[in-house]
All heavy atoms as a GROMACS GRO file, in nm:
protein
  572
    1GLU      N    1  10.906   2.173  11.962
    1GLU     CA    2  11.012   2.075  11.962
    1GLU      C    3  10.981   1.969  12.067
    1GLU      O    4  10.917   1.997  12.167
    1GLU     CB    5  11.146   2.142  11.993
    1GLU     CG    6  11.189   2.238  11.884
    1GLU     CD    7  11.325   2.302  11.911
    1GLU    OE1    8  11.405   2.243  11.986
    1GLU    OE2    9  11.348   2.409  11.855
    2GLY      N   10  11.029   1.849  12.042
    2GLY     CA   11  11.012   1.740  12.135
    2GLY      C   12  11.086   1.617  12.087
    2GLY      O   13  11.128   1.610  11.972
    3ASN      N   14  11.099   1.521  12.175
    3ASN     CA   15  11.171   1.398  12.141
    3ASN      C   16  11.081   1.290  12.083
    3ASN      O   17  11.130   1.195  12.023
    3ASN     CB   18  11.244   1.344  12.265
    3ASN     CG   19  11.353   1.438  12.311
    3ASN    OD1   20  11.426   1.494  12.230
    3ASN    ND2   21  11.363   1.459  12.441
    4THR      N   22  10.951   1.304  12.102
    4THR     CA   23  10.856   1.206  12.051
    4THR      C   24  10.741   1.280  11.984
    4THR      O   25  10.721   1.401  12.007
    4THR     CB   26  10.801   1.117  12.164
    4THR    OG1   27  10.723   1.200  12.253
    4THR    CG2   28  10.912   1.046  12.241
    5VAL      N   29  10.663   1.209  11.906
    5VAL     CA   30  10.547   1.271  11.841
    5VAL      C   31  10.450   1.325  11.946
    5VAL      O   32  10.402   1.440  11.933
    5VAL     CB   33  10.478   1.172  11.744
    5VAL    CG1   34  10.346   1.228  11.694
    5VAL    CG2   35  10.571   1.140  11.628
    6PRO      N   36  10.418   1.250  12.052
    6PRO     CA   37  10.328   1.308  12.153
    6PRO      C   38  10.383   1.435  12.218
    6PRO      O   39  10.307   1.527  12.246
    6PRO     CB   40  10.314   1.195  12.256
    6PRO     CG   41  10.338   1.070  12.178
    6PRO     CD   42  10.443   1.108  12.077
    7GLU      N   43  10.514   1.442  12.240
    7GLU     CA   44  10.573   1.563  12.296
    7GLU      C   45  10.557   1.681  12.200
    7GLU      O   46  10.527   1.792  12.242
    7GLU     CB   47  10.722   1.543  12.327
    7GLU     CG   48  10.748   1.461  12.450
    7GLU     CD   49  10.897   1.445  12.478
    7GLU    OE1   50  10.980   1.512  12.413
    7GLU    OE2   51  10.930   1.364  12.566
    8VAL      N   52  10.577   1.658  12.072
    8VAL     CA   53  10.561   1.764  11.973
    8VAL      C   54  10.415   1.809  11.968
    8VAL      O   55  10.385   1.929  11.967
    8VAL     CB   56  10.610   1.719  11.834
    8VAL    CG1   57  10.576   1.823  11.728
    8VAL    CG2   58  10.761   1.694  11.837
    9CYS      N   59  10.322   1.714  11.967
    9CYS     CA   60  10.179   1.748  11.965
    9CYS      C   61  10.140   1.828  12.089
    9CYS      O   62  10.066   1.926  12.079
    9CYS     CB   63  10.094   1.621  11.955
    9CYS     SG   64  10.107   1.539  11.795
   10ALA      N   65  10.191   1.787  12.205
   10ALA     CA   66  10.161   1.860  12.328
   10ALA      C   67  10.216   2.002  12.321
   10ALA      O   68  10.150   2.098  12.364
   10ALA     CB   69  10.218   1.785  12.449
   11ALA      N   70  10.335   2.018  12.265
   11ALA     CA   71  10.394   2.151  12.252
   11ALA      C   72  10.312   2.239  12.158
   11ALA      O   73  10.289   2.357  12.186
   11ALA     CB   74  10.538   2.141  12.203
   12VAL      N   75  10.266   2.182  12.048
   12VAL     CA   76  10.184   2.258  11.953
   12VAL      C   77  10.056   2.306  12.021
   12VAL      O   78  10.013   2.419  12.002
   12VAL     CB   79  10.151   2.172  11.829
   12VAL    CG1   80  10.042   2.236  11.745
   12VAL    CG2   81  10.276   2.149  11.746
   13LEU      N   82   9.998   2.220  12.104
   13LEU     CA   83   9.874   2.256  12.170
   13LEU      C   84   9.892   2.355  12.285
   13LEU      O   85   9.804   2.438  12.310
   13LEU     CB   86   9.805   2.130  12.224
   13LEU     CG   87   9.752   2.034  12.118
   13LEU    CD1   88   9.706   1.905  12.183
   13LEU    CD2   89   9.640   2.097  12.039
   14ALA      N   90  10.003   2.348  12.355
   14ALA     CA   91  10.017   2.423  12.478
   14ALA      C   92  10.111   2.543  12.471
   14ALA      O   93  10.094   2.638  12.546
   14ALA     CB   94  10.066   2.329  12.589
   15GLN      N   95  10.209   2.540  12.382
   15GLN     CA   96  10.308   2.646  12.381
   15GLN      C   97  10.284   2.741  12.264
   15GLN      O   98  10.242   2.698  12.156
   15GLN     CB   99  10.449   2.586  12.368
   15GLN     CG  100  10.486   2.499  12.486
   15GLN     CD  101  10.622   2.432  12.466
   15GLN    OE1  102  10.697   2.466  12.375
   15GLN    NE2  103  10.652   2.336  12.551
   16PRO      N  104  10.312   2.869  12.285
   16PRO     CA  105  10.298   2.962  12.172
   16PRO      C  106  10.404   2.932  12.067
   16PRO      O  107  10.512   2.882  12.100
   16PRO     CB  108  10.321   3.099  12.235
   16PRO     CG  109  10.397   3.072  12.360
   16PRO     CD  110  10.359   2.934  12.406
   17PRO      N  111  10.374   2.961  11.941
   17PRO     CA  112  10.475   2.939  11.837
   17PRO      C  113  10.594   3.034  11.857
   17PRO      O  114  10.579   3.142  11.916
   17PRO     CB  115  10.402   2.968  11.707
   17PRO     CG  116  10.284   3.049  11.745
   17PRO     CD  117  10.251   3.015  11.887
   18ARG      N  118  10.706   2.991  11.806
   18ARG     CA  119  10.825   3.076  11.810
   18ARG      C  120  10.795   3.203  11.729
   18ARG      O  121  10.732   3.196  11.623
   18ARG     CB  122  10.941   2.999  11.746
   18ARG     CG  123  11.072   3.069  11.754
   18ARG     CD  124  11.185   2.990  11.695
   18ARG     NE  125  11.155   2.849  11.673
   18ARG     CZ  126  11.236   2.767  11.608
   18ARG    NH1  127  11.349   2.810  11.559
   18ARG    NH2  128  11.202   2.641  11.590
   19PRO      N  129  10.835   3.319  11.776
   19PRO     CA  130  10.810   3.442  11.699
   19PRO      C  131  10.871   3.430  11.559
   19PRO      O  132  10.986   3.392  11.543
   19PRO     CB  133  10.881   3.551  11.781
   19PRO     CG  134  10.892   3.495  11.918
   19PRO     CD  135  10.905   3.346  11.901
   20ILE      N  136  10.791   3.461  11.459
   20ILE     CA  137  10.836   3.444  11.321
   20ILE      C  138  10.957   3.533  11.291
   20ILE      O  139  11.042   3.496  11.211
   20ILE     CB  140  10.723   3.466  11.220
   20ILE    CG1  141  10.768   3.417  11.085
   20ILE    CG2  142  10.680   3.609  11.216
   20ILE    CD1  143  10.662   3.365  10.998
   21GLU      N  144  10.966   3.647  11.358
   21GLU     CA  145  11.081   3.734  11.330
   21GLU      C  146  11.212   3.670  11.376
   21GLU      O  147  11.319   3.709  11.329
   21GLU     CB  148  11.063   3.874  11.389
   21GLU     CG  149  11.039   3.879  11.537
   21GLU     CD  150  10.891   3.876  11.572
   21GLU    OE1  151  10.804   3.856  11.486
   21GLU    OE2  152  10.862   3.894  11.690
   22SER      N  153  11.206   3.569  11.464
   22SER     CA  154  11.328   3.498  11.502
   22SER      C  155  11.377   3.409  11.387
   22SER      O  156  11.494   3.370  11.384
   22SER     CB  157  11.307   3.415  11.628
   22SER     OG  158  11.224   3.302  11.601
   23LEU      N  159  11.288   3.378  11.296
   23LEU     CA  160  11.324   3.297  11.179
   23LEU      C  161  11.346   3.382  11.055
   23LEU      O  162  11.433   3.352  10.973
   23LEU     CB  163  11.213   3.194  11.151
   23LEU     CG  164  11.180   3.100  11.265
   23LEU    CD1  165  11.055   3.021  11.233
   23LEU    CD2  166  11.297   3.006  11.292
   24ARG      N  167  11.265   3.486  11.039
   24ARG     CA  168  11.272   3.575  10.922
   24ARG      C  169  11.244   3.718  10.966
   24ARG      O  170  11.131   3.763  10.967
   24ARG     CB  171  11.169   3.533  10.817
   24ARG     CG  172  11.194   3.404  10.745
   24ARG     CD  173  11.309   3.416  10.643
   24ARG     NE  174  11.294   3.527  10.551
   24ARG     CZ  175  11.239   3.516  10.430
   24ARG    NH1  176  11.195   3.402  10.386
   24ARG    NH2  177  11.231   3.623  10.353
   25ALA      N  178  11.348   3.788  11.002
   25ALA     CA  179  11.333   3.925  11.049
   25ALA      C  180  11.293   4.022  10.938
   25ALA      O  181  11.248   4.132  10.964
   25ALA     CB  182  11.464   3.972  11.114
   26ASP      N  183  11.308   3.979  10.812
   26ASP     CA  184  11.283   4.067  10.699
   26ASP      C  185  11.139   4.064  10.647
   26ASP      O  186  11.108   4.130  10.549
   26ASP     CB  187  11.377   4.030  10.584
   26ASP     CG  188  11.359   3.888  10.535
   26ASP    OD1  189  11.319   3.801  10.616
   26ASP    OD2  190  11.385   3.860  10.417
   27LEU      N  191  11.050   3.991  10.713
   27LEU     CA  192  10.912   3.983  10.663
   27LEU      C  193  10.839   4.115  10.682
   27LEU      O  194  10.854   4.182  10.784
   27LEU     CB  195  10.835   3.874  10.737
   27LEU     CG  196  10.876   3.730  10.710
   27LEU    CD1  197  10.785   3.636  10.788
   27LEU    CD2  198  10.871   3.698  10.563
   28PRO      N  199  10.755   4.152  10.584
   28PRO     CA  200  10.672   4.272  10.600
   28PRO      C  201  10.577   4.253  10.719
   28PRO      O  202  10.530   4.142  10.746
   28PRO     CB  203  10.594   4.280  10.469
   28PRO     CG  204  10.671   4.197  10.373
   28PRO     CD  205  10.738   4.090  10.453
   29PRO      N  206  10.547   4.360  10.790
   29PRO     CA  207  10.460   4.349  10.908
   29PRO      C  208  10.324   4.284  10.879
   29PRO      O  209  10.274   4.207  10.961
   29PRO     CB  210  10.443   4.495  10.953
   29PRO     CG  211  10.564   4.565  10.901
   29PRO     CD  212  10.598   4.495  10.771
   30ASP      N  213  10.263   4.313  10.764
   30ASP     CA  214  10.132   4.254  10.733
   30ASP      C  215  10.142   4.104  10.711
   30ASP      O  216  10.050   4.030  10.748
   30ASP     CB  217  10.068   4.322  10.612
   30ASP     CG  218  10.021   4.463  10.642
   30ASP    OD1  219  10.009   4.498  10.763
   30ASP    OD2  220   9.996   4.538  10.547
   31LEU      N  221  10.249   4.057  10.652
   31LEU     CA  222  10.267   3.913  10.634
   31LEU      C  223  10.294   3.847  10.768
   31LEU      O  224  10.239   3.741  10.797
   31LEU     CB  225  10.381   3.885  10.535
   31LEU     CG  226  10.411   3.738  10.508
   31LEU    CD1  227  10.287   3.663  10.461
   31LEU    CD2  228  10.524   3.725  10.406
   32ARG      N  229  10.375   3.909  10.850
   32ARG     CA  230  10.402   3.855  10.983
   32ARG      C  231  10.272   3.844  11.062
   32ARG      O  232  10.244   3.742  11.126
   32ARG     CB  233  10.502   3.944  11.056
   32ARG     CG  234  10.542   3.889  11.192
   32ARG     CD  235  10.655   3.966  11.258
   32ARG     NE  236  10.622   4.106  11.278
   32ARG     CZ  237  10.690   4.208  11.228
   32ARG    NH1  238  10.798   4.188  11.155
   32ARG    NH2  239  10.653   4.331  11.250
   33ALA      N  240  10.187   3.946  11.054
   33ALA     CA  241  10.059   3.944  11.125
   33ALA      C  242   9.968   3.832  11.074
   33ALA      O  243   9.900   3.766  11.153
   33ALA     CB  244   9.989   4.079  11.112
   34ALA      N  245   9.969   3.809  10.943
   34ALA     CA  246   9.887   3.702  10.886
   34ALA      C  247   9.934   3.565  10.934
   34ALA      O  248   9.852   3.479  10.969
   34ALA     CB  249   9.889   3.709  10.733
   35VAL      N  250  10.064   3.544  10.938
   35VAL     CA  251  10.118   3.416  10.986
   35VAL      C  252  10.084   3.398  11.133
   35VAL      O  253  10.040   3.290  11.174
   35VAL     CB  254  10.270   3.408  10.962
   35VAL    CG1  255  10.331   3.288  11.031
   35VAL    CG2  256  10.300   3.405  10.812
   36GLU      N  257  10.102   3.502  11.212
   36GLU     CA  258  10.070   3.491  11.354
   36GLU      C  259   9.921   3.462  11.375
   36GLU      O  260   9.885   3.381  11.460
   36GLU     CB  261  10.110   3.620  11.426
   36GLU     CG  262  10.261   3.635  11.437
   36GLU     CD  263  10.305   3.772  11.488
   36GLU    OE1  264  10.220   3.863  11.503
   36GLU    OE2  265  10.426   3.787  11.510
   37ARG      N  266   9.836   3.524  11.295
   37ARG     CA  267   9.692   3.498  11.306
   37ARG      C  268   9.660   3.355  11.266
   37ARG      O  269   9.579   3.288  11.331
   37ARG     CB  270   9.616   3.596  11.216
   37ARG     CG  271   9.466   3.580  11.227
   37ARG     CD  272   9.393   3.685  11.146
   37ARG     NE  273   9.250   3.659  11.148
   37ARG     CZ  274   9.163   3.717  11.069
   37ARG    NH1  275   9.202   3.809  10.983
   37ARG    NH2  276   9.036   3.686  11.076
   38ALA      N  277   9.725   3.304  11.163
   38ALA     CA  278   9.701   3.166  11.120
   38ALA      C  279   9.746   3.065  11.225
   38ALA      O  280   9.689   2.956  11.233
   38ALA     CB  281   9.774   3.140  10.988
   39LEU      N  282   9.844   3.100  11.306
   39LEU     CA  283   9.896   3.009  11.408
   39LEU      C  284   9.834   3.030  11.546
   39LEU      O  285   9.873   2.961  11.641
   39LEU     CB  286  10.048   3.025  11.418
   39LEU     CG  287  10.129   2.986  11.295
   39LEU    CD1  288  10.276   3.021  11.316
   39LEU    CD2  289  10.112   2.839  11.263
   40ALA      N  290   9.739   3.119  11.557
   40ALA     CA  291   9.679   3.151  11.687
   40ALA      C  292   9.618   3.027  11.751
   40ALA      O  293   9.558   2.943  11.684
   40ALA     CB  294   9.574   3.259  11.671
   41LYS      N  295   9.634   3.015  11.881
   41LYS     CA  296   9.576   2.903  11.955
   41LYS      C  297   9.423   2.916  11.961
   41LYS      O  298   9.352   2.818  11.952
   41LYS     CB  299   9.632   2.897  12.097
   41LYS     CG  300   9.781   2.876  12.105
   41LYS     CD  301   9.819   2.738  12.060
   41LYS     CE  302   9.970   2.722  12.073
   41LYS     NZ  303  10.020   2.615  11.989
   42ASP      N  304   9.375   3.038  11.977
   42ASP     CA  305   9.231   3.062  11.987
   42ASP      C  306   9.168   3.054  11.848
   42ASP      O  307   9.201   3.134  11.759
   42ASP     CB  308   9.208   3.200  12.049
   42ASP     CG  309   9.061   3.235  12.063
   42ASP    OD1  310   8.974   3.146  12.046
   42ASP    OD2  311   9.033   3.353  12.090
   43ARG      N  312   9.080   2.960  11.831
   43ARG     CA  313   9.016   2.939  11.700
   43ARG      C  314   8.945   3.064  11.649
   43ARG      O  315   8.946   3.093  11.530
   43ARG     CB  316   8.916   2.824  11.714
   43ARG     CG  317   8.849   2.785  11.588
   43ARG     CD  318   8.755   2.671  11.613
   43ARG     NE  319   8.710   2.616  11.485
   43ARG     CZ  320   8.638   2.508  11.473
   43ARG    NH1  321   8.602   2.441  11.580
   43ARG    NH2  322   8.602   2.468  11.356
   44ALA      N  323   8.886   3.140  11.738
   44ALA     CA  324   8.814   3.261  11.698
   44ALA      C  325   8.908   3.368  11.644
   44ALA      O  326   8.865   3.457  11.571
   44ALA     CB  327   8.734   3.316  11.815
   45THR      N  328   9.035   3.360  11.678
   45THR     CA  329   9.134   3.457  11.632
   45THR      C  330   9.187   3.422  11.494
   45THR      O  331   9.224   3.512  11.417
   45THR     CB  332   9.251   3.464  11.732
   45THR    OG1  333   9.198   3.496  11.861
   45THR    CG2  334   9.354   3.567  11.694
   46ARG      N  335   9.190   3.292  11.460
   46ARG     CA  336   9.244   3.248  11.331
   46ARG      C  337   9.152   3.290  11.216
   46ARG      O  338   9.038   3.328  11.236
   46ARG     CB  339   9.262   3.096  11.330
   46ARG     CG  340   9.367   3.048  11.427
   46ARG     CD  341   9.402   2.902  11.407
   46ARG     NE  342   9.289   2.812  11.416
   46ARG     CZ  343   9.259   2.738  11.523
   46ARG    NH1  344   9.332   2.747  11.632
   46ARG    NH2  345   9.156   2.658  11.521
   47PHE      N  346   9.205   3.278  11.094
   47PHE     CA  347   9.124   3.303  10.976
   47PHE      C  348   9.008   3.204  10.975
   47PHE      O  349   9.027   3.085  11.002
   47PHE     CB  350   9.207   3.288  10.849
   47PHE     CG  351   9.310   3.396  10.832
   47PHE    CD1  352   9.441   3.377  10.874
   47PHE    CD2  353   9.276   3.517  10.777
   47PHE    CE1  354   9.536   3.476  10.859
   47PHE    CE2  355   9.370   3.619  10.762
   47PHE     CZ  356   9.500   3.598  10.803
   48PRO      N  357   8.887   3.250  10.939
   48PRO     CA  358   8.773   3.159  10.940
   48PRO      C  359   8.775   3.056  10.827
   48PRO      O  360   8.709   2.953  10.835
   48PRO     CB  361   8.652   3.252  10.927
   48PRO     CG  362   8.706   3.376  10.865
   48PRO     CD  363   8.849   3.387  10.909
   49ASN      N  364   8.854   3.085  10.722
   49ASN     CA  365   8.861   2.991  10.610
   49ASN      C  366   8.989   3.017  10.530
   49ASN      O  367   9.054   3.120  10.547
   49ASN     CB  368   8.736   3.002  10.521
   49ASN     CG  369   8.714   3.143  10.472
   49ASN    OD1  370   8.798   3.200  10.403
   49ASN    ND2  371   8.600   3.202  10.510
   50VAL      N  372   9.021   2.924  10.444
   50VAL     CA  373   9.145   2.934  10.367
   50VAL      C  374   9.141   3.048  10.266
   50VAL      O  375   9.245   3.106  10.233
   50VAL     CB  376   9.180   2.799  10.301
   50VAL    CG1  377   9.087   2.769  10.185
   50VAL    CG2  378   9.325   2.796  10.257
   51ALA      N  379   9.023   3.084  10.221
   51ALA     CA  380   9.012   3.195  10.125
   51ALA      C  381   9.059   3.326  10.189
   51ALA      O  382   9.130   3.405  10.126
   51ALA     CB  383   8.869   3.208  10.075
   52GLU      N  384   9.022   3.348  10.314
   52GLU     CA  385   9.066   3.471  10.381
   52GLU      C  386   9.216   3.467  10.413
   52GLU      O  387   9.283   3.570  10.404
   52GLU     CB  388   8.983   3.494  10.507
   52GLU     CG  389   8.841   3.537  10.473
   52GLU     CD  390   8.764   3.588  10.592
   52GLU    OE1  391   8.827   3.643  10.685
   52GLU    OE2  392   8.641   3.575  10.591
   53LEU      N  393   9.267   3.351  10.445
   53LEU     CA  394   9.412   3.337  10.464
   53LEU      C  395   9.484   3.368  10.333
   53LEU      O  396   9.580   3.445  10.331
   53LEU     CB  397   9.448   3.197  10.513
   53LEU     CG  398   9.596   3.162  10.516
   53LEU    CD1  399   9.675   3.257  10.606
   53LEU    CD2  400   9.616   3.018  10.558
   54ALA      N  401   9.436   3.311  10.225
   54ALA     CA  402   9.499   3.335  10.094
   54ALA      C  403   9.495   3.483  10.059
   54ALA      O  404   9.594   3.538  10.010
   54ALA     CB  405   9.429   3.252   9.987
   55ALA      N  406   9.383   3.547  10.083
   55ALA     CA  407   9.372   3.690  10.052
   55ALA      C  408   9.473   3.772  10.133
   55ALA      O  409   9.525   3.873  10.083
   55ALA     CB  410   9.230   3.739  10.079
   56ALA      N  411   9.504   3.727  10.253
   56ALA     CA  412   9.598   3.801  10.338
   56ALA      C  413   9.742   3.781  10.296
   56ALA      O  414   9.824   3.871  10.312
   56ALA     CB  415   9.580   3.758  10.484
   57ILE      N  416   9.774   3.665  10.240
   57ILE     CA  417   9.915   3.637  10.210
   57ILE      C  418   9.951   3.647  10.062
   57ILE      O  419  10.068   3.665  10.028
   57ILE     CB  420   9.960   3.500  10.265
   57ILE    CG1  421   9.884   3.386  10.201
   57ILE    CG2  422   9.949   3.498  10.417
   57ILE    CD1  423   9.934   3.248  10.240
   58VAL      N  424   9.854   3.638   9.973
   58VAL     CA  425   9.887   3.637   9.830
   58VAL      C  426   9.955   3.766   9.784
   58VAL      O  427  10.039   3.761   9.694
   58VAL     CB  428   9.764   3.602   9.743
   58VAL    CG1  429   9.670   3.720   9.728
   58VAL    CG2  430   9.808   3.550   9.608
   59PRO      N  431   9.928   3.883   9.843
   59PRO     CA  432  10.002   4.002   9.799
   59PRO      C  433  10.153   3.991   9.819
   59PRO      O  434  10.230   4.063   9.756
   59PRO     CB  435   9.944   4.115   9.885
   59PRO     CG  436   9.809   4.068   9.924
   59PRO     CD  437   9.824   3.918   9.939
   60PHE      N  438  10.196   3.898   9.903
   60PHE     CA  439  10.338   3.882   9.931
   60PHE      C  440  10.401   3.768   9.851
   60PHE      O  441  10.521   3.745   9.859
   60PHE     CB  442  10.360   3.858  10.081
   60PHE     CG  443  10.300   3.967  10.163
   60PHE    CD1  444  10.176   3.950  10.224
   60PHE    CD2  445  10.364   4.088  10.177
   60PHE    CE1  446  10.118   4.052  10.298
   60PHE    CE2  447  10.308   4.191  10.251
   60PHE     CZ  448  10.185   4.172  10.311
   61ALA      N  449  10.321   3.699   9.774
   61ALA     CA  450  10.369   3.587   9.693
   61ALA      C  451  10.436   3.640   9.566
   61ALA      O  452  10.406   3.750   9.520
   61ALA     CB  453  10.253   3.495   9.656
   62PRO      N  454  10.524   3.559   9.507
   62PRO     CA  455  10.583   3.598   9.378
   62PRO      C  456  10.472   3.616   9.274
   62PRO      O  457  10.366   3.552   9.283
   62PRO     CB  458  10.673   3.481   9.342
   62PRO     CG  459  10.695   3.407   9.469
   62PRO     CD  460  10.575   3.432   9.555
   63PRO      N  461  10.492   3.700   9.174
   63PRO     CA  462  10.389   3.726   9.073
   63PRO      C  463  10.331   3.599   9.010
   63PRO      O  464  10.212   3.590   8.989
   63PRO     CB  465  10.459   3.813   8.970
   63PRO     CG  466  10.565   3.884   9.048
   63PRO     CD  467  10.610   3.784   9.152
   64ARG      N  468  10.414   3.502   8.982
   64ARG     CA  469  10.363   3.379   8.918
   64ARG      C  470  10.264   3.307   9.010
   64ARG      O  471  10.163   3.255   8.964
   64ARG     CB  472  10.480   3.288   8.882
   64ARG     CG  473  10.438   3.171   8.800
   64ARG     CD  474  10.558   3.102   8.742
   64ARG     NE  475  10.512   2.988   8.663
   64ARG     CZ  476  10.590   2.909   8.600
   64ARG    NH1  477  10.720   2.927   8.601
   64ARG    NH2  478  10.542   2.807   8.531
   65ALA      N  479  10.292   3.306   9.139
   65ALA     CA  480  10.199   3.244   9.235
   65ALA      C  481  10.071   3.325   9.244
   65ALA      O  482   9.962   3.269   9.256
   65ALA     CB  483  10.265   3.231   9.371
   66GLN      N  484  10.081   3.457   9.238
   66GLN     CA  485   9.962   3.541   9.240
   66GLN      C  486   9.873   3.511   9.121
   66GLN      O  487   9.750   3.510   9.132
   66GLN     CB  488  10.001   3.689   9.242
   66GLN     CG  489  10.066   3.732   9.372
   66GLN     CD  490  10.106   3.877   9.371
   66GLN    OE1  491  10.076   3.952   9.278
   66GLN    NE2  492  10.175   3.919   9.475
   67ASP      N  493   9.934   3.485   9.004
   67ASP     CA  494   9.856   3.451   8.885
   67ASP      C  495   9.778   3.322   8.906
   67ASP      O  496   9.663   3.311   8.864
   67ASP     CB  497   9.947   3.436   8.763
   67ASP     CG  498  10.010   3.568   8.720
   67ASP    OD1  499   9.960   3.674   8.762
   67ASP    OD2  500  10.109   3.564   8.646
   68CYS      N  501   9.838   3.225   8.973
   68CYS     CA  502   9.769   3.098   9.000
   68CYS      C  503   9.648   3.119   9.088
   68CYS      O  504   9.542   3.062   9.064
   68CYS     CB  505   9.864   2.998   9.065
   68CYS     SG  506   9.995   2.941   8.957
   69VAL      N  507   9.663   3.202   9.189
   69VAL     CA  508   9.551   3.229   9.278
   69VAL      C  509   9.442   3.306   9.205
   69VAL      O  510   9.324   3.281   9.223
   69VAL     CB  511   9.598   3.305   9.405
   69VAL    CG1  512   9.480   3.348   9.489
   69VAL    CG2  513   9.692   3.218   9.485
   70ALA      N  514   9.482   3.398   9.116
   70ALA     CA  515   9.383   3.475   9.041
   70ALA      C  516   9.298   3.385   8.952
   70ALA      O  517   9.183   3.418   8.923
   70ALA     CB  518   9.454   3.580   8.957
   71LEU      N  519   9.350   3.272   8.910
   71LEU     CA  520   9.276   3.179   8.826
   71LEU      C  521   9.194   3.079   8.905
   71LEU      O  522   9.115   3.005   8.848
   71LEU     CB  523   9.374   3.102   8.735
   71LEU     CG  524   9.452   3.189   8.638
   71LEU    CD1  525   9.558   3.103   8.566
   71LEU    CD2  526   9.360   3.254   8.537
   72SER      N  527   9.211   3.076   9.037
   72SER     CA  528   9.143   2.978   9.120
   72SER      C  529   9.006   3.029   9.163
   72SER      O  530   8.976   3.147   9.151
   72SER     CB  531   9.228   2.945   9.241
   72SER     OG  532   9.216   3.050   9.336
   73PRO      N  533   8.925   2.940   9.220
   73PRO     CA  534   8.795   2.984   9.272
   73PRO      C  535   8.807   3.085   9.384
   73PRO      O  536   8.713   3.155   9.414
   73PRO     CB  537   8.733   2.853   9.325
   73PRO     CG  538   8.803   2.745   9.251
   73PRO     CD  539   8.941   2.796   9.223
   74LEU      N  540   8.923   3.095   9.449
   74LEU     CA  541   8.940   3.192   9.555
   74LEU      C  542   8.927   3.335   9.505
   74LEU      O  543   8.899   3.425   9.583
   74LEU     CB  544   9.078   3.176   9.622
   74LEU     CG  545   9.105   3.044   9.693
   74LEU    CD1  546   9.247   3.043   9.746
   74LEU    CD2  547   9.006   3.023   9.806
   75SER      N  548   8.946   3.356   9.375
   75SER     CA  549   8.945   3.492   9.322
   75SER      C  550   8.809   3.560   9.333
   75SER      O  551   8.801   3.680   9.328
   75SER     CB  552   8.994   3.492   9.178
   75SER     OG  553   8.906   3.418   9.097
   76TYR      N  554   8.705   3.484   9.348
   76TYR     CA  555   8.573   3.548   9.358
   76TYR      C  556   8.519   3.549   9.499
   76TYR      O  557   8.404   3.582   9.522
   76TYR     CB  558   8.473   3.481   9.263
   76TYR     CG  559   8.451   3.334   9.284
   76TYR    CD1  560   8.368   3.287   9.385
   76TYR    CD2  561   8.513   3.242   9.201
   76TYR    CE1  562   8.349   3.152   9.403
   76TYR    CE2  563   8.495   3.106   9.220
   76TYR     CZ  564   8.412   3.062   9.320
   76TYR     OH  565   8.394   2.928   9.338
   77VAL      N  566   8.602   3.516   9.596
   77VAL     CA  567   8.556   3.517   9.735
   77VAL      C  568   8.567   3.657   9.790
   77VAL      O  569   8.652   3.731   9.761
   77VAL     CB  570   8.638   3.418   9.820
   77VAL    CG1  571   8.606   3.433   9.966
   77VAL    CG2  572   8.613   3.278   9.772
   0.00000   0.00000   0.00000
């Protein structure tokens, strides 16, 4: 949060993200872990690519969304 764009950018760079359970306490632990990993400040901690992020979160997507991913190039990664 911030009053200006530079304040928001500085917060994103310097402050940890708000715990996701404060926004959605009902998330499955594996989905919460994937979101936290995607938001990690340390680049080495984050997913190395979008295919691995998708693989981590697609099991929690609605079936119709899962079908879309199954048809995409990500399905063979």
